[in-house]
C-alpha positions in Angstrom: 0.0 0.0 0.0 1.4 3.4 -0.9 2.2 5.9 1.8 -0.2 8.9 2.2 2.5 11.1 0.6 2.4 9.0 -2.6 -1.3 8.7 -2.9 -3.0 10.8 -5.6 -5.2 13.7 -4.7 -7.9 11.9 -6.8 -7.9 9.2 -4.1 -7.7 11.3 -0.9 -10.0 14.1 -1.8 -13.1 12.0 -2.3 -12.5 10.4 1.1 -12.4 13.8 2.8 -15.7 14.8 1.0 -17.3 11.5 1.9 -16.4 11.8 5.6 -18.1 15.2 5.7 -21.1 14.2 3.7 -21.7 11.1 6.0 -22.3 13.7 8.8 -24.5 16.0 6.8 -21.9 18.5 5.7 -21.1 19.4 2.1 -18.4 19.1 -0.6 -18.6 22.9 -0.8 -17.6 23.2 2.9 -14.7 20.8 2.4 -13.6 22.9 -0.6 -13.8 26.1 1.5 -11.6 24.5 4.2 -9.1 23.3 1.6 -9.0 26.8 0.1 -8.6 28.5 3.5 -5.7 26.2 4.4 -3.8 25.8 1.2 -5.0 28.5 -1.2 -6.2 25.9 -3.8 -9.5 26.2 -5.6 -10.4 22.5 -6.0 -12.0 23.1 -9.4 -8.5 23.8 -10.8 -6.4 21.2 -8.9 -4.5 18.6 -10.8 -6.1 15.5 -9.3 -3.2 13.3 -10.4 -0.5 15.0 -8.3 0.6 13.2 -5.2 -0.7 14.3 -1.8 2.8 15.4 -0.9 3.0 17.6 -4.1 -0.4 19.0 -3.2 0.9 20.4 0.1 4.4 21.2 -1.1 3.0 23.3 -4.0 0.2 24.9 -2.1 -0.3 28.4 -3.6 -1.0 30.1 -0.2 -0.6 28.0 2.9 -2.4 29.8 5.6 -0.1 31.3 8.3 -2.9 30.8 10.8 -2.6 27.0 10.4 -0.5 26.9 13.6 -3.7 27.6 15.4 -5.0 24.2 14.5 -4.7 22.1 17.7 -6.0 18.8 18.9 -5.7 15.1 18.1 -6.1 13.2 14.9 -5.7 9.4 15.2 -4.6 9.9 18.8 -1.7 12.2 17.8 -1.6 15.9 18.7 -1.4 17.9 15.5 0.8 20.5 17.2 3.4 18.0 18.2 4.0 16.5 14.8 7.6 17.2 13.8 7.6 16.3 10.1 6.3 19.5 8.3 4.6 17.7 5.5 2.8 15.2 7.8 1.8 18.1 10.0 0.1 19.9 7.1 -1.7 16.6 6.1 -2.9 16.2 9.7 -4.0 19.8 9.9 -6.3 19.3 7.0 -7.6 16.0 8.6 -8.3 17.9 11.8 -10.3 20.6 10.0 -12.4 18.0 8.2 -12.9 16.2 11.5 -14.2 19.4 13.1 -16.5 19.9 10.1 -17.8 16.3 10.5 -18.4 16.8 14.2 -20.7 19.8 13.4 -18.4 22.6 14.3 -19.5 25.9 12.6 -17.4 27.1 9.7 -16.5 30.4 11.3 -14.8 28.4 14.2 -13.1 26.0 11.8 -11.6 28.8 9.7 -9.8 30.3 12.6 
C-alpha cells in the first residue's frame, strides 16, 4: 500500500468529502476548508498529483494553520515534527471538526 505522501489527490480528496457528507456536511464546505488552508480552488487542482506535491506546492498555505490544535488518530497535531505530515494532519483535523458539526466560522480560525 502506498504511503499517504504517494497517494494521488484523486484518491484522498473524495475520502475527505465522503467523511463530511456522511455527517450531513457538504463538498462545498470541504472545498472552502481546503482553500482556506492551502489556497487551492479544488476546481482547478491537478487531481493526479501526489498528496505530498499537493501540500508542497500549495499556492498560499495559511499562516494561521498553527492555530489548529487537537488530536487526529490519537496524535496531537501541534506535536508532529515532520512539516509535511503536520500539514496533512491539519487538513484532517479541520475535516474532523466539520464532520463533528463545528460551525465554519470556528473551523476557519
